[in-house]
KEKE-3310 file (N, C-alpha, C; in steps of 0.2 Angstrom, whole numbers, plus 5000, padded with zeros to 4 digits):
npx = (5224:5230:5236:5246:5256:5260:5266:5279:5280:5276:5286:5297:5293:5293:5307:5311:5306:5312:5325:5325:5320:5334:5341:5335:5337:5351:5354:5348:5359:5368:5360:5362:5372:5377:5369:5374:5387:5384:5379:5388:5391:5399:5403:5405:5415:5425:5430:5433:5443:5453:5457:5460:5472:5479:5483:5492:5501:5508:5508:5519:5530:5533:5538:5541:5528:5521:5522:5517:5506:5500:5502:5494:5484:5483:5484:5471:5463:5449:5448:5454:5446:5435:5438:5441:5427:5421:5429:5424:5411:5414:5416:5405:5395:5400:5398:5384:5377:5370:5362:5364:5380:5373:5371:5380:5386:5381:5377:5390:5392:5380:5383:5394:5390:5379:5388:5396:5385:5384:5393:5395:5385:5386:5400:5411:5423:5443:5453:5465:5479:5495:5510:5509:5507:5501:5490:5475:5462:5445:5429:5423:5416:5406:5419:5427:5437:5434:5419:5420:5427:5422:5409:5414:5420:5410:5402:5408:5409:5399:5395:5403:5400:5392:5402:5407:5412:5406:5420:5426:5415:5414:5429:5427:5420:5427:5439:5432:5430:5440:5447:5438:5442:5451:5456:5449:5454:5467:5463:5461:5473:5481:5478:5470:5455:5442:5437:5423:5419:5423:5416:5403:5407:5408:5395:5385:5390:5385:5372:5368:5372:5363:5351:5351:5352:5342:5333:5336:5331:5319:5320:5321:5310:5299:5305:5302:5310:5317:5315:5333:5345:5353:5368:5373:5369:5374:5369:5364:5364:5363:5373:5384:5382:5386:5384:5382:5368:5361:5354:5359:5371)
npy = (4993:4998:4987:4984:4996:4994:4980:4971:4975:4987:4993:4993:5003:5013:5012:5015:5027:5035:5035:5040:5053:5058:5057:5067:5077:5079:5084:5095:5105:5103:5109:5122:5125:5125:5133:5147:5144:5145:5157:5168:5167:5182:5181:5170:5167:5175:5166:5153:5159:5163:5151:5144:5151:5151:5139:5136:5143:5138:5125:5129:5132:5122:5108:5095:5091:5095:5085:5074:5077:5075:5063:5056:5060:5054:5041:5038:5042:5042:5031:5022:5019:5015:5005:4996:4993:4988:4975:4971:4969:4959:4950:4948:4944:4930:4924:4924:4933:4943:4954:4962:4967:4973:4983:4990:4994:5001:5013:5018:5022:5029:5039:5046:5050:5060:5068:5073:5078:5090:5096:5102:5110:5118:5124:5131:5136:5132:5133:5150:5148:5159:5151:5137:5121:5109:5102:5103:5095:5102:5108:5112:5112:5100:5090:5078:5071:5068:5065:5054:5047:5047:5041:5028:5022:5022:5015:5001:5000:4997:4986:4977:4977:4965:4956:4957:4964:4968:4980:4981:4984:5000:5004:5003:5011:5023:5023:5026:5035:5045:5043:5048:5062:5066:5064:5074:5083:5085:5088:5103:5106:5106:5115:5114:5113:5122:5124:5123:5116:5100:5097:5100:5090:5078:5078:5077:5062:5057:5057:5053:5037:5035:5037:5026:5014:5015:5012:4999:4994:4992:4982:4974:4972:4968:4955:4949:4950:4954:4968:4982:4989:5000:5007:5000:4984:4984:4983:4973:4960:4946:4941:4937:4925:4904:4905:4919:4925:4919:4908:4892:4881)
npz = (5800:5811:5815:5802:5805:5816:5815:5802:5792:5794:5801:5791:5781:5791:5793:5777:5777:5785:5775:5764:5767:5775:5767:5756:5768:5766:5753:5757:5759:5752:5740:5745:5745:5731:5724:5730:5724:5711:5713:5714:5730:5739:5754:5754:5743:5745:5758:5754:5744:5757:5763:5754:5749:5761:5764:5752:5751:5763:5756:5750:5756:5761:5752:5754:5762:5749:5742:5749:5749:5734:5733:5740:5737:5723:5723:5730:5721:5710:5702:5710:5720:5712:5706:5718:5722:5709:5713:5725:5722:5713:5721:5729:5721:5717:5727:5728:5730:5718:5716:5728:5722:5710:5717:5721:5710:5703:5711:5716:5701:5699:5709:5702:5690:5693:5699:5689:5679:5688:5689:5675:5673:5683:5680:5688:5689:5692:5708:5705:5706:5712:5705:5705:5713:5709:5697:5689:5677:5670:5677:5695:5703:5711:5719:5711:5716:5731:5730:5725:5733:5746:5739:5736:5747:5757:5753:5751:5766:5770:5762:5770:5782:5787:5789:5797:5815:5831:5838:5825:5818:5821:5818:5804:5800:5804:5797:5784:5786:5788:5778:5767:5773:5770:5758:5753:5759:5753:5740:5743:5746:5739:5731:5720:5722:5729:5745:5746:5738:5739:5751:5746:5738:5746:5754:5743:5739:5752:5748:5739:5743:5755:5746:5737:5745:5754:5742:5738:5750:5750:5739:5747:5755:5744:5743:5753:5765:5781:5789:5791:5800:5789:5792:5803:5802:5790:5771:5767:5778:5778:5770:5775:5778:5775:5758:5753:5754:5766:5766:5769:5759)
capx = (5229:5236:5242:5251:5259:5265:5270:5286:5280:5277:5294:5300:5291:5294:5314:5311:5303:5317:5333:5323:5323:5341:5343:5332:5339:5358:5353:5348:5365:5373:5359:5360:5379:5376:5364:5381:5394:5383:5376:5395:5390:5405:5407:5409:5421:5431:5430:5436:5451:5455:5458:5466:5477:5483:5485:5495:5505:5511:5513:5524:5536:5535:5537:5537:5520:5516:5523:5513:5497:5502:5503:5489:5478:5484:5482:5464:5460:5442:5450:5452:5438:5430:5442:5440:5421:5422:5433:5420:5407:5415:5416:5399:5394:5403:5396:5378:5371:5371:5359:5370:5384:5372:5367:5386:5392:5374:5377:5397:5392:5375:5387:5400:5386:5379:5394:5399:5382:5383:5402:5395:5378:5386:5403:5415:5432:5447:5458:5472:5484:5503:5518:5505:5508:5497:5484:5470:5459:5439:5426:5429:5411:5408:5425:5425:5440:5429:5413:5420:5433:5414:5406:5416:5422:5403:5398:5412:5408:5390:5396:5407:5398:5389:5405:5412:5408:5406:5422:5427:5411:5417:5434:5426:5417:5432:5441:5428:5426:5446:5447:5435:5442:5461:5456:5446:5458:5473:5462:5462:5479:5485:5474:5464:5448:5440:5433:5417:5419:5424:5412:5399:5407:5406:5386:5381:5390:5381:5364:5366:5370:5357:5344:5352:5351:5332:5330:5340:5328:5314:5319:5321:5302:5296:5308:5298:5316:5319:5321:5338:5348:5362:5373:5373:5371:5377:5363:5363:5366:5363:5378:5389:5378:5389:5381:5380:5360:5354:5353:5365:5374)
capy = (4999:4997:4981:4986:5000:4988:4973:4973:4981:4996:4996:4995:5006:5020:5015:5017:5034:5039:5034:5045:5060:5057:5059:5073:5083:5078:5088:5103:5110:5102:5112:5128:5128:5124:5141:5151:5145:5150:5165:5170:5174:5186:5178:5160:5166:5176:5161:5149:5160:5164:5146:5142:5156:5146:5131:5136:5146:5131:5120:5130:5133:5114:5105:5087:5090:5093:5078:5071:5079:5074:5054:5052:5060:5050:5034:5037:5043:5040:5024:5019:5017:5010:4996:4992:4993:4983:4969:4970:4968:4952:4946:4947:4940:4924:4922:4922:4940:4947:4960:4966:4968:4978:4989:4993:4998:5006:5017:5021:5025:5036:5046:5050:5054:5068:5075:5076:5083:5098:5100:5105:5113:5124:5127:5134:5139:5129:5140:5149:5152:5160:5144:5131:5113:5105:5105:5098:5098:5102:5113:5112:5111:5096:5089:5073:5066:5070:5063:5046:5044:5043:5034:5021:5022:5021:5006:4995:4999:4994:4979:4973:4977:4961:4951:4962:4963:4972:4987:4983:4987:5008:5003:5004:5016:5029:5023:5027:5043:5047:5041:5053:5069:5065:5064:5081:5091:5083:5093:5111:5110:5107:5120:5111:5114:5125:5119:5121:5111:5096:5098:5097:5083:5074:5079:5074:5054:5054:5059:5046:5031:5034:5036:5017:5010:5014:5007:4991:4991:4992:4978:4967:4972:4964:4948:4948:4949:4957:4975:4982:4994:4998:5010:4996:4979:4981:4982:4965:4956:4939:4940:4934:4917:4904:4908:4925:4927:4919:4902:4887:4879)
capz = (5798:5816:5814:5800:5808:5822:5811:5800:5786:5794:5803:5785:5779:5793:5790:5769:5773:5787:5771:5761:5772:5777:5759:5756:5770:5766:5750:5759:5762:5745:5735:5747:5741:5723:5724:5733:5722:5706:5713:5716:5733:5740:5758:5753:5739:5750:5763:5748:5743:5762:5765:5747:5750:5768:5761:5747:5753:5767:5753:5743:5761:5762:5747:5757:5763:5743:5739:5752:5748:5729:5734:5745:5731:5718:5726:5731:5716:5709:5699:5715:5723:5707:5705:5725:5723:5708:5716:5729:5718:5710:5728:5733:5714:5718:5735:5727:5730:5711:5718:5730:5717:5707:5720:5724:5706:5703:5718:5713:5694:5697:5709:5697:5683:5695:5699:5682:5678:5692:5688:5667:5675:5687:5677:5690:5688:5698:5708:5699:5712:5708:5707:5707:5715:5708:5691:5687:5671:5671:5682:5699:5709:5717:5719:5711:5721:5738:5731:5725:5740:5749:5737:5736:5757:5763:5749:5754:5772:5771:5761:5772:5787:5788:5791:5803:5822:5837:5838:5820:5813:5824:5814:5797:5799:5805:5791:5779:5785:5787:5768:5763:5775:5769:5749:5751:5761:5749:5734:5741:5751:5730:5726:5712:5721:5734:5752:5746:5733:5744:5753:5740:5735:5752:5757:5738:5741:5757:5749:5733:5747:5756:5744:5735:5752:5752:5738:5740:5758:5746:5738:5753:5755:5742:5743:5762:5770:5786:5789:5796:5801:5784:5793:5808:5799:5781:5766:5765:5782:5777:5765:5780:5777:5769:5751:5754:5752:5770:5765:5768:5755)
cpx = (5233:5240:5246:5258:5265:5270:5277:5285:5279:5281:5298:5298:5294:5304:5313:5310:5311:5324:5329:5321:5327:5342:5339:5337:5347:5357:5353:5354:5370:5369:5360:5369:5378:5373:5370:5387:5393:5380:5385:5396:5399:5406:5409:5414:5425:5434:5436:5443:5453:5460:5460:5472:5482:5486:5491:5502:5509:5513:5518:5531:5538:5535:5537:5529:5516:5515:5519:5506:5497:5500:5498:5483:5476:5481:5476:5460:5452:5444:5451:5448:5435:5434:5439:5432:5420:5426:5427:5412:5408:5413:5411:5395:5395:5400:5387:5375:5373:5367:5361:5376:5383:5371:5373:5388:5387:5377:5385:5395:5385:5379:5391:5396:5384:5383:5396:5393:5381:5388:5399:5389:5382:5395:5408:5421:5437:5452:5463:5473:5493:5507:5513:5507:5506:5493:5480:5464:5450:5437:5426:5423:5406:5415:5424:5431:5436:5423:5416:5424:5425:5409:5410:5418:5417:5401:5402:5412:5401:5390:5399:5404:5394:5393:5410:5408:5408:5412:5426:5422:5413:5421:5432:5424:5421:5436:5440:5430:5434:5450:5446:5437:5448:5459:5454:5451:5465:5471:5462:5469:5484:5482:5472:5459:5446:5437:5424:5414:5421:5420:5407:5400:5406:5398:5385:5383:5386:5373:5362:5368:5366:5349:5344:5349:5344:5331:5331:5333:5322:5315:5317:5313:5300:5298:5306:5304:5314:5319:5327:5340:5355:5368:5376:5376:5371:5369:5362:5366:5367:5369:5384:5386:5383:5389:5379:5372:5355:5353:5358:5365:5369)
cpy = (4998:4990:4979:4990:4999:4981:4975:4975:4988:4998:4997:5002:5013:5020:5017:5026:5038:5040:5038:5052:5061:5060:5067:5081:5086:5085:5095:5109:5110:5108:5121:5132:5130:5131:5147:5151:5148:5155:5171:5173:5177:5181:5171:5162:5169:5168:5156:5150:5160:5156:5143:5144:5152:5142:5131:5138:5142:5126:5122:5130:5126:5108:5097:5088:5092:5089:5073:5071:5075:5064:5053:5053:5057:5042:5032:5040:5040:5033:5022:5015:5013:5002:4991:4992:4987:4976:4968:4967:4959:4949:4944:4942:4933:4920:4921:4927:4946:4954:4964:4969:4974:4984:4994:4995:5002:5013:5022:5023:5030:5042:5049:5052:5060:5070:5078:5080:5090:5099:5105:5110:5119:5128:5131:5134:5135:5134:5143:5154:5154:5153:5140:5125:5110:5108:5099:5098:5098:5107:5107:5110:5105:5094:5082:5065:5064:5063:5056:5044:5041:5041:5029:5018:5020:5015:5001:4995:4994:4987:4975:4973:4969:4954:4954:4963:4967:4979:4986:4987:4997:5008:5004:5009:5023:5028:5027:5034:5048:5048:5047:5060:5068:5067:5069:5086:5090:5089:5100:5110:5108:5112:5119:5112:5119:5122:5118:5114:5103:5096:5095:5092:5078:5075:5074:5065:5053:5054:5054:5039:5029:5032:5027:5014:5009:5008:4998:4988:4989:4986:4972:4967:4967:4958:4946:4947:4952:4963:4976:4988:4996:5000:5004:4989:4976:4982:4977:4959:4949:4939:4938:4926:4913:4905:4914:4928:4923:4913:4898:4886:4874)
cpz = (5806:5816:5808:5802:5812:5820:5808:5794:5789:5799:5796:5782:5783:5790:5782:5771:5777:5780:5769:5763:5772:5770:5755:5761:5769:5758:5749:5758:5756:5741:5737:5743:5734:5723:5724:5727:5716:5706:5712:5722:5737:5748:5758:5747:5742:5755:5760:5747:5748:5763:5759:5747:5756:5765:5758:5749:5760:5761:5747:5748:5762:5756:5750:5759:5755:5741:5742:5749:5739:5729:5737:5738:5725:5719:5728:5726:5714:5705:5703:5717:5719:5706:5713:5725:5717:5710:5720:5728:5716:5715:5727:5727:5715:5725:5735:5729:5723:5713:5724:5726:5713:5710:5723:5718:5703:5706:5717:5706:5694:5700:5704:5691:5685:5697:5694:5679:5682:5690:5679:5670:5678:5685:5681:5689:5695:5702:5704:5704:5708:5709:5709:5709:5709:5699:5691:5681:5674:5675:5690:5705:5707:5715:5718:5714:5727:5735:5728:5728:5743:5747:5739:5745:5759:5760:5752:5761:5772:5768:5764:5780:5790:5792:5797:5812:5827:5834:5830:5814:5813:5818:5806:5796:5799:5799:5785:5779:5785:5780:5766:5764:5771:5761:5749:5755:5756:5744:5736:5746:5743:5729:5721:5714:5729:5737:5748:5741:5736:5748:5751:5738:5741:5753:5751:5739:5746:5756:5743:5738:5750:5754:5739:5739:5753:5749:5738:5747:5754:5744:5743:5756:5753:5743:5749:5767:5777:5786:5794:5794:5796:5790:5800:5806:5792:5777:5766:5770:5782:5771:5769:5781:5771:5762:5751:5752:5758:5771:5766:5761:5752)
residu = (MET:ARG:ARG:TRP:LEU:LEU:GLY:PRO:ASP:GLY:ALA:LEU:GLY:ALA:ARG:LEU:THR:ALA:ALA:THR:LEU:ALA:ALA:ALA:ILE:LEU:LEU:VAL:PRO:PHE:MET:LEU:LEU:LEU:VAL:LEU:VAL:LYS:SER:ALA:PHE:PRO:PRO:LEU:ASN:ARG:PHE:ASP:GLN:GLY:VAL:ALA:ALA:ASP:LEU:HIS:SER:TYR:ALA:LEU:SER:ASN:PRO:GLY:PHE:ALA:ARG:ALA:MET:GLU:PHE:ILE:THR:ASP:ALA:LEU:ALA:PRO:GLU:THR:TRP:ARG:VAL:LEU:VAL:GLY:ALA:ALA:ALA:VAL:TYR:THR:LEU:LEU:ARG:GLY:ALA:PRO:ARG:LEU:ALA:ILE:TRP:ALA:ILE:THR:THR:VAL:ALA:ALA:GLY:GLY:LEU:ILE:GLY:LEU:ALA:VAL:LYS:ILE:ALA:VAL:GLU:ARG:ALA:ARG:PRO:MET:LEU:PRO:ASP:PRO:VAL:SER:TRP:ALA:PRO:GLY:TRP:SER:PHE:PRO:SER:GLY:HIS:ALA:LEU:ASN:ALA:ALA:LEU:GLY:ALA:VAL:THR:LEU:VAL:LEU:LEU:LEU:LEU:PRO:VAL:LEU:HIS:GLY:VAL:TRP:ARG:VAL:VAL:ALA:TRP:VAL:LEU:ALA:ALA:LEU:ALA:SER:LEU:THR:VAL:ALA:PHE:THR:ARG:VAL:ALA:LEU:GLY:VAL:HIS:TRP:LEU:SER:ASP:VAL:VAL:ALA:GLY:LEU:ILE:LEU:ALA:LEU:ALA:VAL:VAL:ALA:ALA:THR:ALA:ALA:GLY:PHE:GLU:ALA:TRP:ARG:ARG:ARG:MET:GLY:ARG:ARG:PRO:VAL:GLU:PRO:HIS:ILE:GLU:GLY:VAL:GLU:PRO:GLU:PHE:ALA:ALA:PRO:ASN:GLY:ASN:GLY:GLU:PRO:ARG)
# end
């Protein structure tokens, strides 16, 4: 028992447990927001309405700001992230890492479907503002744009980390965070989502990625590969090798 705990299997088990706990912990604030939204918690509603009113007033007074927000939200729409992740998945497939491609597609698809299911279950109405500067169909909670931006950005970083080194890994994470937060901000600034909608979308995305990364790490264990720290090395460090699987061509 002591040998297992101190050996590679024990280290991997500890990391898988940590990843699972991280996903569970991330779901706590998401579930709290869901309950507060579903119960129409007055303080949360007042806060959401106050933020929406302030940003809407600014957007009405600054048409250039509203146009910029519209451009960003369209350029970084869910379809954009799906195309980018799909292209990255094809690249990993051609590099001889089919399971890595499957992980990426599964993460984005599962996250999107979970978000859609929650929207249907919660049925939260979108903001109704005077003289709206934008419009969006469907229910409001969680924000699909924020969810998919975070899903796509984080998935891409975890795919690319093996081929990045030093400061570029930090840069990749910073860009992913900026892209996710910027998209989330545009949705509130345009008056098509409440602030709690985009926060929930971001949290749910991180929880989904943490869960699928833990699942991928479990597969690595079955294949006899060394334990990794995905946020530092990527989910498949061997992808940096010539044929993408850690073995020479």
